[in-house]
N, C-alpha and C positions, 0 to 999 in steps of 0.2 A: 597299480600301474608300476612299470619299471621306473626307478628313479633316473632323472636326467643325469648324464655324465657331467660332473662339475667342471672338469678341465675343458671339454669341448664347449660347454655352455659359457664358461668364462672367456674363452677365446672369441666366441661369437659377440659378446658384449664389448670386449676390448676393441674389436675391429668394426663394431656397429654393423654387423653383417645382416643385410636386409633379407637374406634367405631364411633367417630364423624369426623374422617379425611375424608375430601371431602364433609361432610354434612354442615359444618359451617366454617366461616373464621372470625377472629377477627381483627378489625381495631384499632390501638392504637393511640389515639389522641395526645399523648405527643411526638410521633416519626413520625407520618404520614405514618406508615408502616402497612400492613395487613399480617397476619400469619395464618398458619394452627394450629389446636389445639395441635399438637404434637411438636410445635416449641421448641427447646432446650433453647431458651433465657429465662431470668428471667421473671416470670409471672408478667404482669403489674397490677397496682392497678385497682380495679373494675371501679372506676370513669373514667378511661382513656380508657375503652373498649367499642367498638361498634361491634355488631355481625351481620353477613350477611350470607345468605343462599348460596351465590355463590361468586366466585372470581370476577365476572363481577360487582356484586353489590358493593363490597368493592372498586374496582378500580374506578367505576363511582362516588362513594362518595368522591373520592379524595385521597385515600390511594394508596401507591405503594407496589409492592410485596417484601416480605422479602428475603434477600440474604442468610439467614441461613437455614430456613425451606423450602424455594423454593416452593411456591404454585403451580408452574407448574408441580411438581412431585406428587401432591395429586391424589388419585384415582378419575377418572372421573365418579362419581356415577350417576346413573339414578334415583335419588330420586324423580324426577318430573314425572317419568313414572307412569301411572295409575291415575294421577290427571289431565293431559291435553295431549291428543293425539296430538293436534296441536303443543304444545310446544316441545314435544319429537321429532316429525317429523321435526320441524323447526331447532332444534339443530343438528339433523342428517345432514340436508342439509347445515347448516352453517359449520359443520365440514368438509364437502366435498368442501367448498369454495364458497358457494352460495352468500355470501356477499363480496367476493373479486373481484377485477377487476373494470374497469370503468363503465361497463354496469350493474353492480349489484346494488341492492337497496332493501329496505324493501318492497316496493310495489310489485316488481317482485317476491320476495320470498313469500309474502302473496298470490299472484295469484297462485303460484305453490302449495300452501297449501290449496287453495280453500276458503280463508277468505279475509276480507278487511285488509288493512294496519293498520288502527286504532285498529281493534280488535286484530290483532297480537301483536301490541305494548302493549295493555292492558293485554293480556294473559302472555306475558313475564314479565311484571311488577308484575303481580299477583303471578306467580309461581317462578320467579327467582330474583325479585327485581331489574331488569335491562332491558334495551331495547335490541332489537335484534342487533342493531349497537354496543352497548356497549359489548355485549357477543362476537361478532365477533372480535372487537378490542382487547378485553382481551385475546382471544384465540391466536391472532397473537402475542401479546407481550409475552405471556407465552411460546408459542412454540419457538419463537425466543430466548427467554432467555434459554430454555432448550438446544437448538442447540449451543448457545454460551458456556454454561457450559460443555456440554457432548460430543461435537464433535470438529473437527478441521476445519470445513467449514470456508472459508474466509467470512468476514462480508458482502460483496456484495451478496454472495450466501445465507447467512442466511436471509438477507432481502427478497430476492426473494422467498426462500423456505417457509417463514412464512406468505406470502401473502401480504406484503407491496407493494404498487404500485411503490415505488421508493426508492433508497438508501437514498435520502435526507429526505424523510418522516420517514424512519426507524431511521435515526440518530436523527432527531428532537424529535421523540416520546421517545426515550431512554434518551435523554438529559433532556426532561421535567420531566419524571418519576423519574430518578435516579440522575439527576444533573451531569451526566458524559456520555461520548460517549459509545456506546455498547461494543467497544473493551476493555474498562477498566474493564468490568465484567468478562472477561476471565482470567483463572488462569495464573499466570506468568510461563513462560517456555514452554507454549503450542505454537507450531509452526503451523500456518494454512497450510492447503493443498493448492497446486496450484489450481487456478480456473479451472473448467471443468473436474476435475478428479473423481467426485463422481460416475460416471458410472462404473469406474474400481475399485476404492477402497471401495466404499460403505460408507454409513453413519449408525452408530449404535445408536439407541435411546432406552431408557428404558421407557416402557409403564406400568404404575402402575395399579394394581387392588386392590380391597378390599378382603382380604382372608376370608374364605378358597377358594382354587382353585383346582379342581380335574383335574390336568394336565394329569395323565394317561388316564382318560376317554376321554379327548379332543384329545389326541394323538391317541388313539385307533380308535376314530371316523374318524380322518383324514387318518390314515394308511389304514383302510379298503376301503376307497374311492379314494385313490391316483391314478390319471390317469397317466399312463406311458408317459413320455416325458414332462408332465406339472408340476408334483409335486411328491415329495417323502418324506417319513419319514425315516431318518437314525439315529438309536439310539434314542436320546431324542430331535432331531432337525427336524423341518419341513422346507422344501424349496419348492418354486414354482416360475414359471415364471409369469410376469405381462406385460400388455400392458398399456401404458399411452400415450394418443394422438397418437396412432398407433406405438409408439416406444417401443421396448422390454426392460425388466429389470427383476430383480429377487428380492425375499425377502427370508430371512432366520430367523426363529423364534426359540429361545431357552428359556427355563424356568429359572428364577432366583428366586427361592422360598425364599431365605434369604433376598431378597429385595422386596418381594411381587410384582414382575413385570415380564414382558416378555422382553427379549432382542431382538430387531429387527434390523437386518442388511439389509439395503435397497440399491439396486443399480438401479438407473434410469438415463436415459440420461440427464434429465433436473431437476434441483432441485425444480422447480415449482410444480413438481408432488408429492413432499414429503407429504404435508398435506392430499392429497387424498389417498395416499397409507397408511398412518398412520390410517386414518379413516376406511379404509377397514380392516386393521389388527384388530383394535378395534372391528369391526363388526363381523369378522369371529370368533375371540376368546372371544367374549362377555365380554369385559373388563369393560363395564359400568354397569354391573348388580350389584344391591345391594343384593347380594346373601343371606345374612343373613335375610334380611327382607322378601325376597321371600320365603325362606325356612320356616320361622316362620309362614307365611300365609298358606302355603300348608300343614304344619304339623298339622294343626287343624283337618284335615281329617284322620280318623283311617287307611284308605287305604294307604295314602301317608306318614304318620308319620314315619313308619320304614324305608321307602326308603330314605327319607330326612336324617334321622339319620345315615344311612349307607353311603350316599354320600352327605355330607353337602355342598361341593363345586362344585357340578355338574352344568355345564353351558349348555346353548342351543347354539350349534355351528351355525354360520351363513355361508352364501355363499360369495365367493370372489366377484363375479359379478352376477347381477341379471339374465342376459341372460344365463350365464354358469350354474347357479343353476337350472333355469327352464328347460334347456336342460337335465341336469342330472335327474330331476324329471320325465320328459317325458320318458327318456330312462329307468328309473327304474320302470315304471308301470308294475306291475304283474310279476316282475322277481326279482332275488336275488341281493344283493349288488354286488357280484362278477360279475354277468352277466351284470349289468348296467355299472360297471367299464370297462369291456372289450369293450362294445359298445361305451362308451365315448372315449376310446383309439383309436378305429377304426375311429370314427368321426374326432378326432384330426389329425390322419395320413392322412385322406382323404382331409381335407380342412383347417387344422390349419395353423398358420403362422410359418414357419421355423425360427429359431433363430441362427444366426451365432455363431460359437464356441467362438469367442472373447467376445460376449455379454452375455454368459450364467452364468458364475460364478460356475456352476456345469455341468460337461459334460453330465450328464443324462437328463438335462432339455433342450430339443431340440426344443420345440414348444411353441407357445402361443395359448390359446384356440381360436377356430374360432369365428369370429365376426358374427352378424346376416346376413350381406351381403354375407359373405363367405358360410354360411349354405344355404341361399336362392339360391345361384348360383350353389351349389354342386349337383352331381348326387347321391342321397341318396340310390339308389337301391343296391349299393355295400355293404351296412350295413347288409343286410339280415334280416330286420325287417318286421313285418306286415305292410301292406300298410297304415292302419289307424294311426300307430305310425309315419311313415314317413310323412304323411300328417299333423300330429300334429306338428312335428318339423318345417315343412315349414310354417305352419300358425303362429307358435310362432315367427319365424324369421321375417316374414312379419309384425306381430303386433309390434315388437320392432322397426323395420325400420319406421313404420308409427308413432309410439309414443315412442321416446327415453326415456321418463320419466315413462314408464310403471311400473317399479319396484321401483319408488320413494315412500316413505312412506306418502301416501295421504289418507285422509278419515279414516273411521272406519275399523275394521277388516272385517265386513260384506261387506262394500263397496269395499274393496280391493279384497275379494274373488269373488264378483260379477263381477268386472272388469276383473279378470283373467279368470273366467269361460266363458266369452264371446269369448275367443279364442277357435277355433275349436280343439277338442281333449283334452282340459283341463277340467277335471271333478272336483267334490267337493274335493276329496282327494288331487289331484295334486295342486289345487288352495290353499288349506290350507297349504300344505307343502311348496310351494313357498312363501306364505305369512310369514310363520314361519322362514325359512332359508334366504330368499333373501330380503324381505321387512322388516324383523325383527319385525314382529308383536308379542308382548309378549303374546297376547291372542289367537293366531291362534291355532286351535285344530282339526286335521283330525280324527274325531271320528270314521270313518269307517275303520281305519287302523287295520289290523289284529294283529299287535304287541301290539297296545294299548289295544285291547280287551283281548288278552292273559294276558297282564300285570295287567289288572283290574279284572281278574277272581276271584271269591269268593273262600272261603275255600273248597267248594265242587267241584271246578274246572269249574264251569259254567261261560262261558264268557258272558258279557253283549252284547246286540245288540248295534248298532251305536246310535240309539235313546236313549236307556237307558244310555249309556256312556255319551252322550251329556248332558243329564239331571243331571247325577252324577257330571259332571264337572262344573256345574254352580257356586258352591261355590268357585271354584278354581280361578275364574276371579279376577283380570285381568292378571293372570300369568299361564294360561292354557298351554302355550308352554313349560314352565318349568315342569309342571306336566307330559306332554307328554314325555319329555326327561327322567324323572325318570321312567316312565312306560316302555319306550323302553329299557332303560339300564337294568332294572330288568328282562325284558323278555329275552334279549340277554344273561344275566348271567345264568338265569334259564335253558336256552336251551343248555348251556355248549358247545358253539362253533359250534352248528349246523348251517345249512344254514340260513342266515339272509335275510329278505326282505329289500327293498331299503331304509327304513327309519331309522333303529335302531341306 
């Protein structure tokens, strides 16, 4: 990767410029500590500063994380997106735990990404300045550090939750990095919870983003699609059920704008599920987006410039689970949002997993979304849908059963769309929509969508054709998904609460 400009980087830490938070980290040779650019400590002398594009690179260079500015709370920016699809997909899989556990390894991760292990290491070094293993180790340490500071989890459960293979390795890592056991980092007076109580009490973590963040738009999107029994929006809080390794749990998400973060309360039966759940929350709420950079790119186009100016923090919402999102997309073909939501509710009641009252956290959350096996075994005739759509649901379930990694971020957006279109009943629009929401392809763009055509209409009201819109969107790459979100939002507002199609 290109080295960071030391003069610009030093000015950023001198001024504590928040625009660089998450973009660079400074290692201080006189202390052996690395910090965020917003660290409140006295600015070190330039000769003592070394600048890194990622926390992993700083940690691999031998620096330990600062206890004051807490690098684990920096925004998890996707500055690498658009420069290497392989790196972005690799990071997404690492966040889900792809390099945790005894059977994990770089070669296996590379195989999932369709590249060689050597090439994957080279790409990570080029774009992040650190190896995949170093990135995974840094994520473990920083997530463990956040759990120590912000929760009452006992240390043994912090070790498991953060992906360490054993408590001994967890203790050794913290002793080596900080010169003290992990428990010494916890604030005095904090009483740990009894082991095994996380399912009942929950764990609350702060997940940072880089502002601005259009929380009302995100909440409106989720509220319009909330499936009864699975999820609901009450006031300014979003809640839903989750399944991890077949066991039910819940999440509760609230906005903390004064801290530029989302507050997530997670209840899962086993703390090992926390990293995966956190990664999914980041995906749904698009917390890794460098929204200012994306907006600046899109605003070059006269059509998008006023939309970006009106909603500068607009995110592209994701799907909680790839199969769930794909089912929603199929159910939403050629119907309104409300009709798709009702059909999804009927499917949940037909074959979803009931959740015992003691495991809910919220009495209204009574089911977990059906698994592919449950949909494949269900009698879908009760849903009252056209036969072609029922056949598409069955084909989708069978495809996921045959390939559990169907919705993993592999290949280019064109390859992803082609892979999805191979499923019977999944056309161009549905494939792009799944790629956008489930696979999290930032360049997915369902050009044939009627809402996008309406949103891109000229002053005379003429809508472009799908081919014309696809050509118009070429300069928006690699952020066409965000352009689509702006067009959908503008179209929904222009229609003043009329019937929405399944995308908006």
